[in-house]
N, CA and C atoms as a LAMMPS dump frame, in Angstrom:
ITEM: TIMESTEP
0
ITEM: NUMBER OF ATOMS
498
ITEM: BOX BOUNDS ff ff ff
-5.0000000000000000e+02 5.0000000000000000e+02
-5.0000000000000000e+02 5.0000000000000000e+02
-5.0000000000000000e+02 5.0000000000000000e+02
ITEM: ATOMS id mol type element x y z
1 1 1 N 374.408 -237.383 -299.197
2 1 2 C 373.064 -237.589 -299.01
3 1 3 C 372.194 -236.527 -299.415
4 2 1 N 370.937 -236.9 -299.6
5 2 2 C 370.086 -236.263 -299.838
6 2 3 C 369.534 -235.239 -298.999
7 3 1 N 369.476 -233.833 -299.386
8 3 2 C 369.187 -232.995 -298.168
9 3 3 C 367.347 -233.221 -298.463
10 4 1 N 367.062 -233.011 -296.585
11 4 2 C 365.596 -233.539 -296.76
12 4 3 C 364.592 -232.147 -296.82
13 5 1 N 365.452 -230.826 -296.398
14 5 2 C 364.809 -229.623 -296.31
15 5 3 C 365.435 -228.647 -297.385
16 6 1 N 364.51 -227.721 -297.5
17 6 2 C 365.216 -226.564 -298.234
18 6 3 C 364.644 -225.468 -297.216
19 7 1 N 365.37 -223.996 -297.83
20 7 2 C 365.144 -223.23 -297.412
21 7 3 C 363.61 -222.527 -296.809
22 8 1 N 363.143 -222.051 -295.901
23 8 2 C 361.919 -222.011 -295.845
24 8 3 C 361.136 -223.132 -295.293
25 9 1 N 361.527 -224.287 -295.43
26 9 2 C 360.644 -225.49 -294.733
27 9 3 C 360.876 -225.382 -293.367
28 10 1 N 359.834 -225.848 -292.527
29 10 2 C 359.61 -225.941 -291.18
30 10 3 C 360.327 -227.417 -291.034
31 11 1 N 361.025 -227.514 -289.466
32 11 2 C 361.492 -228.726 -289.238
33 11 3 C 361.482 -228.601 -287.868
34 12 1 N 361.581 -229.938 -287.108
35 12 2 C 361.19 -230.251 -285.649
36 12 3 C 362.791 -230.355 -285.238
37 13 1 N 363.389 -229.716 -284.056
38 13 2 C 364.515 -229.967 -283.515
39 13 3 C 364.74 -230.605 -282.312
40 14 1 N 364.87 -231.675 -281.668
41 14 2 C 364.362 -231.924 -280.344
42 14 3 C 365.062 -231.195 -279.284
43 15 1 N 364.196 -231.089 -278.609
44 15 2 C 364.031 -229.922 -277.209
45 15 3 C 363.702 -228.607 -277.379
46 16 1 N 364.178 -227.863 -278.521
47 16 2 C 364.32 -226.694 -278.95
48 16 3 C 362.644 -226.637 -279.966
49 17 1 N 362.295 -227.329 -280.189
50 17 2 C 360.82 -227.629 -280.985
51 17 3 C 361.056 -227.186 -282.519
52 18 1 N 359.908 -226.303 -283.048
53 18 2 C 360.129 -226.122 -284.297
54 18 3 C 360.956 -225.211 -284.481
55 19 1 N 361.738 -225.541 -285.523
56 19 2 C 362.333 -224.465 -286.286
57 19 3 C 362.185 -224.195 -287.685
58 20 1 N 362.715 -222.913 -288.547
59 20 2 C 362.434 -222.666 -289.748
60 20 3 C 363.995 -222.85 -290.413
61 21 1 N 364.097 -223.316 -291.451
62 21 2 C 365.413 -223.786 -292.421
63 21 3 C 365.702 -222.24 -292.873
64 22 1 N 366.509 -221.531 -292.16
65 22 2 C 366.747 -220.267 -292.906
66 22 3 C 367.849 -219.924 -294.067
67 23 1 N 368.83 -220.932 -294.227
68 23 2 C 369.732 -221.195 -295.123
69 23 3 C 370.155 -222.367 -295.438
70 24 1 N 370.831 -222.693 -296.192
71 24 2 C 371.705 -223.866 -296.697
72 24 3 C 373.097 -223.204 -297.038
73 25 1 N 374.435 -223.842 -296.267
74 25 2 C 375.344 -223.542 -296.755
75 25 3 C 376.555 -224.392 -296.587
76 26 1 N 377.408 -224.013 -296.953
77 26 2 C 378.822 -224.978 -296.878
78 26 3 C 379.602 -224.318 -295.79
79 27 1 N 380.029 -224.899 -294.804
80 27 2 C 381.107 -224.748 -293.616
81 27 3 C 382.076 -225.479 -293.543
82 28 1 N 383.394 -225.286 -292.927
83 28 2 C 384.258 -225.976 -293.285
84 28 3 C 384.162 -226.912 -291.372
85 29 1 N 384.059 -227.698 -291.685
86 29 2 C 384.327 -228.711 -290.403
87 29 3 C 385.136 -230.031 -290.653
88 30 1 N 386.147 -229.837 -289.668
89 30 2 C 386.678 -231.071 -289.733
90 30 3 C 387.896 -230.665 -290.688
91 31 1 N 387.822 -229.666 -291.322
92 31 2 C 389.001 -229.844 -292.755
93 31 3 C 388.411 -230.057 -293.741
94 32 1 N 387.227 -230.08 -293.997
95 32 2 C 386.292 -230.266 -295.268
96 32 3 C 385.052 -229.437 -295.403
97 33 1 N 384.861 -229.052 -296.264
98 33 2 C 383.254 -228.226 -296.399
99 33 3 C 382.433 -229.342 -296.509
100 34 1 N 381.556 -228.774 -295.785
101 34 2 C 380.108 -230.124 -295.601
102 34 3 C 378.656 -228.851 -295.854
103 35 1 N 377.887 -229.572 -296.384
104 35 2 C 376.642 -228.567 -296.329
105 35 3 C 375.902 -228.883 -295.107
106 36 1 N 375.401 -227.61 -294.634
107 36 2 C 374.978 -227.529 -293.347
108 36 3 C 373.406 -226.787 -293.558
109 37 1 N 372.236 -227.063 -292.318
110 37 2 C 371.275 -226.315 -292.449
111 37 3 C 371.581 -225.206 -291.266
112 38 1 N 371.195 -223.964 -291.791
113 38 2 C 371.338 -223.168 -290.456
114 38 3 C 369.285 -222.854 -290.038
115 39 1 N 369.318 -223.375 -288.787
116 39 2 C 368.166 -223.427 -288.51
117 39 3 C 367.752 -221.971 -287.528
118 40 1 N 366.387 -221.882 -287.469
119 40 2 C 366.18 -220.318 -286.557
120 40 3 C 364.781 -221.129 -285.514
121 41 1 N 364.965 -221.372 -284.17
122 41 2 C 364.038 -221.893 -283.696
123 41 3 C 362.892 -220.924 -283.48
124 42 1 N 361.662 -220.973 -283.922
125 42 2 C 360.768 -220.142 -284.011
126 42 3 C 360.192 -219.528 -282.691
127 43 1 N 360.164 -220.504 -281.237
128 43 2 C 360.058 -220.158 -280.029
129 43 3 C 361.221 -218.869 -279.59
130 44 1 N 361.923 -219.162 -279.699
131 44 2 C 362.967 -218.246 -279.032
132 44 3 C 363.979 -217.47 -279.81
133 45 1 N 364.213 -217.885 -281.088
134 45 2 C 364.823 -217.128 -282.4
135 45 3 C 366.009 -217.699 -281.972
136 46 1 N 366.715 -218.794 -281.544
137 46 2 C 367.615 -219.193 -281.244
138 46 3 C 368.201 -219.77 -282.738
139 47 1 N 369.638 -219.526 -283.14
140 47 2 C 370.09 -220.108 -284.583
141 47 3 C 370.776 -221.193 -283.945
142 48 1 N 371.038 -222.59 -284.99
143 48 2 C 371.312 -223.331 -284.535
144 48 3 C 371.935 -223.992 -286.068
145 49 1 N 372.982 -224.719 -286.456
146 49 2 C 373.722 -224.945 -287.413
147 49 3 C 373.704 -226.331 -287.099
148 50 1 N 373.474 -227.221 -287.883
149 50 2 C 373.438 -228.715 -288.24
150 50 3 C 373.667 -229.199 -289.869
151 51 1 N 375.017 -230.012 -289.531
152 51 2 C 375.416 -230.545 -290.846
153 51 3 C 374.153 -231.524 -291.162
154 52 1 N 373.855 -231.221 -292.904
155 52 2 C 373.092 -232.488 -293.209
156 52 3 C 373.18 -233.686 -293.073
157 53 1 N 374.506 -234.024 -293.081
158 53 2 C 374.578 -235.91 -292.935
159 53 3 C 373.95 -235.933 -291.457
160 54 1 N 374.336 -234.972 -290.613
161 54 2 C 373.905 -235.666 -289.028
162 54 3 C 372.473 -235.072 -288.67
163 55 1 N 371.597 -234.271 -289.741
164 55 2 C 370.289 -233.908 -289.307
165 55 3 C 369.378 -235.496 -288.601
166 56 1 N 369.597 -236.5 -289.198
167 56 2 C 368.699 -237.507 -288.808
168 56 3 C 369.384 -238.23 -287.85
169 57 1 N 370.677 -238.217 -287.293
170 57 2 C 371.704 -238.22 -285.917
171 57 3 C 371.031 -237.456 -284.691
172 58 1 N 370.845 -236.227 -285.082
173 58 2 C 370.582 -235.368 -283.874
174 58 3 C 368.728 -235.138 -283.697
175 59 1 N 368.357 -236.023 -284.425
176 59 2 C 366.491 -236.117 -284.576
177 59 3 C 365.925 -234.572 -285.013
178 60 1 N 366.706 -234.404 -286.274
179 60 2 C 365.762 -233.437 -287.055
180 60 3 C 364.722 -233.979 -287.845
181 61 1 N 363.239 -233.679 -287.867
182 61 2 C 362.513 -234.304 -288.428
183 61 3 C 361.421 -233.258 -289.211
184 62 1 N 360.773 -233.796 -290.058
185 62 2 C 359.533 -233.117 -290.274
186 62 3 C 358.33 -232.844 -289.302
187 63 1 N 357.531 -231.686 -289.798
188 63 2 C 356.266 -231.754 -288.847
189 63 3 C 355.54 -232.786 -289.138
190 64 1 N 354.64 -233.075 -288.05
191 64 2 C 353.576 -234.179 -288.433
192 64 3 C 352.701 -233.922 -289.303
193 65 1 N 352.245 -235.16 -289.831
194 65 2 C 350.827 -234.938 -290.491
195 65 3 C 349.89 -234.803 -289.904
196 66 1 N 348.54 -234.546 -290.26
197 66 2 C 347.245 -234.221 -289.631
198 66 3 C 346.78 -235.57 -289.261
199 67 1 N 347.138 -236.646 -289.676
200 67 2 C 346.652 -237.675 -289.371
201 67 3 C 347.778 -237.882 -288.374
202 68 1 N 348.762 -237.772 -287.884
203 68 2 C 349.196 -237.866 -286.752
204 68 3 C 349.026 -237.15 -285.857
205 69 1 N 348.321 -235.823 -285.926
206 69 2 C 347.865 -235.001 -284.809
207 69 3 C 346.713 -235.626 -284.211
208 70 1 N 345.828 -236.626 -284.954
209 70 2 C 344.675 -237.222 -284.23
210 70 3 C 345.376 -238.296 -282.87
211 71 1 N 346.544 -239.038 -284.01
212 71 2 C 347.369 -239.886 -282.513
213 71 3 C 347.714 -239.085 -281.545
214 72 1 N 348.233 -237.82 -281.547
215 72 2 C 348.628 -237.128 -280.635
216 72 3 C 347.619 -237.014 -279.644
217 73 1 N 346.528 -236.472 -280.245
218 73 2 C 345.195 -236.472 -279.053
219 73 3 C 344.637 -237.273 -278.47
220 74 1 N 345.061 -238.758 -279.458
221 74 2 C 344.482 -239.843 -278.819
222 74 3 C 345.363 -240.535 -276.984
223 75 1 N 346.486 -239.995 -277.782
224 75 2 C 347.917 -240.275 -276.412
225 75 3 C 347.085 -239.229 -275.481
226 76 1 N 346.734 -238.058 -275.432
227 76 2 C 346.661 -236.891 -274.378
228 76 3 C 345.722 -237.53 -273.56
229 77 1 N 344.468 -237.852 -274.713
230 77 2 C 342.692 -238.558 -274.118
231 77 3 C 342.994 -239.886 -273.187
232 78 1 N 344.247 -240.579 -273.469
233 78 2 C 344.288 -241.659 -273.027
234 78 3 C 344.307 -241.733 -271.376
235 79 1 N 343.813 -242.511 -270.691
236 79 2 C 344.107 -242.286 -269.035
237 79 3 C 344.796 -243.518 -268.856
238 80 1 N 345.028 -244.393 -269.425
239 80 2 C 345.768 -245.631 -268.894
240 80 3 C 347.441 -245.416 -268.198
241 81 1 N 347.48 -244.52 -267.689
242 81 2 C 348.664 -243.841 -266.909
243 81 3 C 349.079 -245.015 -265.914
244 82 1 N 350.419 -245.648 -265.81
245 82 2 C 350.956 -245.877 -264.842
246 82 3 C 350.532 -245.726 -263.625
247 83 1 N 350.49 -246.256 -262.502
248 83 2 C 350.363 -245.568 -261.058
249 83 3 C 351.778 -245.102 -260.677
250 84 1 N 351.592 -244.257 -260.429
251 84 2 C 353.524 -243.372 -260.202
252 84 3 C 353.508 -243.733 -258.903
253 85 1 N 354.501 -244.217 -258.686
254 85 2 C 355.286 -244.759 -257.458
255 85 3 C 357.086 -244.307 -257.085
256 86 1 N 357.235 -243.511 -258.236
257 86 2 C 358.577 -242.995 -258.259
258 86 3 C 359.043 -241.732 -257.863
259 87 1 N 360.218 -241.631 -257.007
260 87 2 C 360.618 -240.203 -256.981
261 87 3 C 360.18 -239.121 -257.818
262 88 1 N 360.2 -237.887 -256.979
263 88 2 C 359.757 -236.901 -258.478
264 88 3 C 361.21 -237.148 -259.365
265 89 1 N 362.388 -237.042 -258.744
266 89 2 C 363.558 -236.727 -259.495
267 89 3 C 363.833 -237.744 -260.523
268 90 1 N 363.348 -239.053 -260.048
269 90 2 C 363.905 -240.018 -261.029
270 90 3 C 362.544 -240.384 -262.261
271 91 1 N 361.152 -239.704 -262.266
272 91 2 C 360.211 -239.16 -262.811
273 91 3 C 360.869 -238.077 -263.804
274 92 1 N 361.439 -236.947 -263.029
275 92 2 C 361.699 -235.803 -264.179
276 92 3 C 362.797 -236.371 -264.967
277 93 1 N 364.166 -237.404 -264.634
278 93 2 C 364.89 -237.732 -265.47
279 93 3 C 364.079 -238.799 -266.386
280 94 1 N 363.588 -239.645 -266.288
281 94 2 C 362.438 -240.159 -267.191
282 94 3 C 361.415 -239.458 -268.541
283 95 1 N 361.249 -238.463 -267.654
284 95 2 C 360.375 -237.55 -268.617
285 95 3 C 361.35 -236.587 -269.522
286 96 1 N 362.264 -236.562 -269.161
287 96 2 C 363.199 -235.579 -269.404
288 96 3 C 363.961 -236.282 -270.949
289 97 1 N 364.134 -237.47 -270.612
290 97 2 C 364.64 -238.45 -271.913
291 97 3 C 363.528 -238.315 -272.775
292 98 1 N 362.305 -238.702 -272.341
293 98 2 C 361.487 -238.514 -273.849
294 98 3 C 361.437 -237.191 -274.5
295 99 1 N 361.707 -236.5 -273.488
296 99 2 C 361.338 -234.735 -274.247
297 99 3 C 362.555 -234.789 -275.464
298 100 1 N 364.328 -235.257 -274.654
299 100 2 C 365.127 -235.422 -275.585
300 100 3 C 365.089 -235.953 -277.036
301 101 1 N 363.993 -237.134 -277.143
302 101 2 C 364.137 -237.789 -278.435
303 101 3 C 363.219 -236.919 -279.336
304 102 1 N 362.343 -235.903 -279.142
305 102 2 C 362.158 -235.06 -280.182
306 102 3 C 360.755 -235.489 -280.798
307 103 1 N 360.424 -236.899 -280.463
308 103 2 C 358.971 -237.649 -280.757
309 103 3 C 358.19 -236.639 -280.255
310 104 1 N 357.12 -236.466 -280.965
311 104 2 C 355.914 -235.556 -280.693
312 104 3 C 355.214 -236.512 -279.838
313 105 1 N 354.714 -237.921 -279.96
314 105 2 C 354.233 -238.96 -279.375
315 105 3 C 354.788 -238.953 -277.692
316 106 1 N 356.013 -239.185 -277.393
317 106 2 C 356.885 -239.114 -276.598
318 106 3 C 356.322 -238.008 -275.586
319 107 1 N 356.759 -236.989 -276.248
320 107 2 C 356.306 -235.325 -276.031
321 107 3 C 354.776 -235.592 -275.195
322 108 1 N 354.187 -235.673 -275.992
323 108 2 C 352.558 -236.026 -275.633
324 108 3 C 352.318 -236.89 -274.526
325 109 1 N 352.878 -237.97 -274.268
326 109 2 C 353.053 -238.745 -273.252
327 109 3 C 353.313 -238.166 -272.025
328 110 1 N 354.42 -237.368 -271.803
329 110 2 C 354.823 -236.441 -271.091
330 110 3 C 353.908 -235.304 -270.477
331 111 1 N 353.386 -234.603 -271.444
332 111 2 C 352.31 -233.978 -271.409
333 111 3 C 350.808 -234.56 -270.206
334 112 1 N 350.667 -235.515 -271.076
335 112 2 C 349.374 -236.378 -270.225
336 112 3 C 349.84 -236.802 -268.941
337 113 1 N 350.975 -237.666 -268.251
338 113 2 C 351.091 -237.913 -267.36
339 113 3 C 351.403 -236.627 -266.258
340 114 1 N 351.956 -235.711 -266.524
341 114 2 C 351.999 -234.797 -265.611
342 114 3 C 350.839 -234.449 -265.472
343 115 1 N 350.048 -233.667 -266.297
344 115 2 C 348.771 -233.612 -266.285
345 115 3 C 347.9 -234.149 -265.456
346 116 1 N 347.736 -235.614 -265.843
347 116 2 C 347.532 -236.266 -264.477
348 116 3 C 347.791 -236.454 -263.108
349 117 1 N 349.222 -236.021 -263.212
350 117 2 C 349.547 -236.715 -262.158
351 117 3 C 349.09 -235.365 -261.094
352 118 1 N 349.076 -234.188 -261.97
353 118 2 C 348.956 -232.741 -261.343
354 118 3 C 347.345 -232.836 -260.462
355 119 1 N 346.658 -233.77 -261.147
356 119 2 C 345.268 -233.943 -260.471
357 119 3 C 345.26 -234.541 -259.308
358 120 1 N 346.698 -235.44 -258.848
359 120 2 C 346.502 -236.125 -257.706
360 120 3 C 347.346 -235.513 -256.684
361 121 1 N 348.252 -234.939 -257.131
362 121 2 C 349.557 -234.239 -256.253
363 121 3 C 350.311 -233.254 -256.559
364 122 1 N 350.702 -231.824 -255.832
365 122 2 C 351.694 -231.278 -256.385
366 122 3 C 352.648 -231.412 -257.109
367 123 1 N 352.759 -230.873 -258.197
368 123 2 C 354.071 -231.161 -259.001
369 123 3 C 355.4 -230.199 -258.713
370 124 1 N 356.521 -230.593 -258.44
371 124 2 C 357.609 -229.797 -258.148
372 124 3 C 357.909 -228.811 -258.945
373 125 1 N 358.818 -228.069 -258.718
374 125 2 C 358.644 -226.836 -259.696
375 125 3 C 359.529 -227.217 -261.079
376 126 1 N 360.582 -227.981 -260.861
377 126 2 C 361.073 -229.216 -262.34
378 126 3 C 359.931 -229.703 -263.182
379 127 1 N 359.029 -230.378 -262.416
380 127 2 C 357.905 -231.096 -263.173
381 127 3 C 356.913 -229.552 -263.855
382 128 1 N 356.758 -228.723 -262.96
383 128 2 C 355.504 -227.567 -263.686
384 128 3 C 356.718 -227.139 -265.032
385 129 1 N 357.654 -226.837 -264.993
386 129 2 C 358.495 -226.531 -266.1
387 129 3 C 358.571 -227.145 -267.394
388 130 1 N 358.605 -228.662 -266.93
389 130 2 C 358.498 -229.658 -267.553
390 130 3 C 357.321 -229.425 -268.426
391 131 1 N 356.071 -229.683 -267.689
392 131 2 C 354.851 -229.585 -268.066
393 131 3 C 354.485 -228.43 -269.432
394 132 1 N 355.033 -227.42 -268.851
395 132 2 C 355.129 -226.142 -269.775
396 132 3 C 355.792 -226.385 -270.913
397 133 1 N 356.849 -226.778 -270.757
398 133 2 C 357.893 -227.133 -271.982
399 133 3 C 357.209 -228.112 -273.218
400 134 1 N 356.357 -229.327 -272.53
401 134 2 C 355.903 -230.275 -273.262
402 134 3 C 354.77 -229.553 -273.654
403 135 1 N 354.168 -228.742 -273.344
404 135 2 C 352.59 -228.143 -273.354
405 135 3 C 353.126 -227.265 -275.024
406 136 1 N 354.32 -226.374 -274.534
407 136 2 C 354.568 -225.651 -275.694
408 136 3 C 354.94 -226.227 -277.168
409 137 1 N 356.014 -227.15 -276.646
410 137 2 C 356.363 -227.785 -277.719
411 137 3 C 355.072 -228.233 -279.056
412 138 1 N 354.122 -229.191 -278.133
413 138 2 C 352.943 -229.854 -278.829
414 138 3 C 352.145 -228.679 -279.287
415 139 1 N 351.828 -227.592 -278.777
416 139 2 C 351.284 -226.701 -279.102
417 139 3 C 351.505 -226.024 -280.712
418 140 1 N 352.804 -225.563 -280.679
419 140 2 C 353.57 -225.093 -282.026
420 140 3 C 353.55 -226.074 -282.972
421 141 1 N 353.765 -227.127 -282.802
422 141 2 C 353.961 -227.934 -283.914
423 141 3 C 352.416 -228.716 -284.333
424 142 1 N 351.635 -228.712 -283.448
425 142 2 C 350.131 -229.008 -283.559
426 142 3 C 349.726 -227.573 -284.284
427 143 1 N 350.037 -226.665 -284.191
428 143 2 C 349.073 -225.358 -284.79
429 143 3 C 349.959 -225.463 -286.231
430 144 1 N 351.19 -225.45 -286.482
431 144 2 C 351.428 -225.853 -287.666
432 144 3 C 351.281 -226.724 -288.561
433 145 1 N 350.786 -227.766 -287.954
434 145 2 C 350.399 -228.946 -288.513
435 145 3 C 348.954 -228.929 -289.061
436 146 1 N 348.231 -228.339 -288.463
437 146 2 C 346.76 -228.119 -288.688
438 146 3 C 346.123 -226.803 -289.473
439 147 1 N 347.24 -226.175 -289.219
440 147 2 C 347.302 -224.718 -290.038
441 147 3 C 346.282 -223.7 -289.376
442 148 1 N 346.326 -223.699 -287.825
443 148 2 C 345.48 -223.017 -286.877
444 148 3 C 346.468 -222.16 -285.867
445 149 1 N 345.62 -221.381 -285.466
446 149 2 C 346.23 -220.514 -284.566
447 149 3 C 347.094 -221.518 -283.087
448 150 1 N 347.992 -221.136 -282.358
449 150 2 C 348.522 -221.794 -281.334
450 150 3 C 347.415 -221.255 -280.116
451 151 1 N 346.719 -220.361 -280.018
452 151 2 C 345.44 -220.172 -278.783
453 151 3 C 344.537 -220.928 -278.905
454 152 1 N 344.121 -221.494 -280.169
455 152 2 C 342.751 -222.524 -280.491
456 152 3 C 343.588 -223.754 -280.055
457 153 1 N 344.669 -224.147 -280.318
458 153 2 C 345.627 -225.506 -280.003
459 153 3 C 345.801 -225.56 -278.675
460 154 1 N 345.707 -224.899 -277.866
461 154 2 C 345.892 -224.232 -276.776
462 154 3 C 344.559 -224.819 -275.842
463 155 1 N 343.466 -224.163 -276.386
464 155 2 C 342.459 -224.144 -275.643
465 155 3 C 341.605 -225.928 -275.658
466 156 1 N 342.256 -225.991 -277.212
467 156 2 C 341.584 -227.802 -276.976
468 156 3 C 342.489 -228.872 -276.252
469 157 1 N 343.943 -228.267 -276.181
470 157 2 C 344.62 -229.494 -275.158
471 157 3 C 344.344 -228.959 -273.636
472 158 1 N 344.067 -227.718 -273.268
473 158 2 C 343.271 -227.432 -271.879
474 158 3 C 341.955 -228.306 -271.915
475 159 1 N 341.105 -228.645 -272.885
476 159 2 C 339.63 -228.924 -272.842
477 159 3 C 339.802 -230.431 -272.632
478 160 1 N 341.06 -231.044 -273.013
479 160 2 C 341.259 -232.485 -272.977
480 160 3 C 341.224 -232.637 -271.448
481 161 1 N 342.075 -232.049 -270.866
482 161 2 C 342.499 -232.231 -269.297
483 161 3 C 341.455 -231.289 -268.494
484 162 1 N 340.526 -230.621 -268.781
485 162 2 C 339.461 -230.464 -268.267
486 162 3 C 338.741 -231.138 -268.093
487 163 1 N 338.249 -231.762 -269.16
488 163 2 C 337.358 -232.943 -269.168
489 163 3 C 337.837 -234.055 -267.992
490 164 1 N 339.209 -234.314 -267.854
491 164 2 C 339.327 -235.376 -266.997
492 164 3 C 339.476 -235.089 -265.824
493 165 1 N 339.682 -233.812 -265.596
494 165 2 C 339.568 -233.104 -263.766
495 165 3 C 338.311 -233.098 -263.527
496 166 1 N 337.098 -233.034 -264.389
497 166 2 C 336 -232.849 -264.126
498 166 3 C 335.302 -234.113 -263.637
């Protein structure tokens, strides 16, 4: 399989967020030498080894384009959120599944839904943590995609929900 990433490239690893490819190595896995990406998660410094042939299966993907950033903002701005009638733990599981996909659009939906929900009721501790996780995953990726600072992206996202709360 053709390698998608080179050393120095940025990639998104589901749940952990944006990572940098710090090395391409060959490792003995299951009795044969396989090429692997060595990734360093930007947020935490965690190092992850992913066989290049499994990169797609684990959800490793490129950063979003500037066109996709507009789509993410459109998701955040939309307010056609279904009326929530589920228990917090069922909602938590559903949102966790969306975050695990690694899709920036699913993560944007989680952030939007939790921010809207926060306006109508208190979030559980787990939901507040998930909101923070979704927010930081989006901010890091959008900042890199747009080539601007994370604080500026955070302010843009906060402004979207400040308008909604007003």
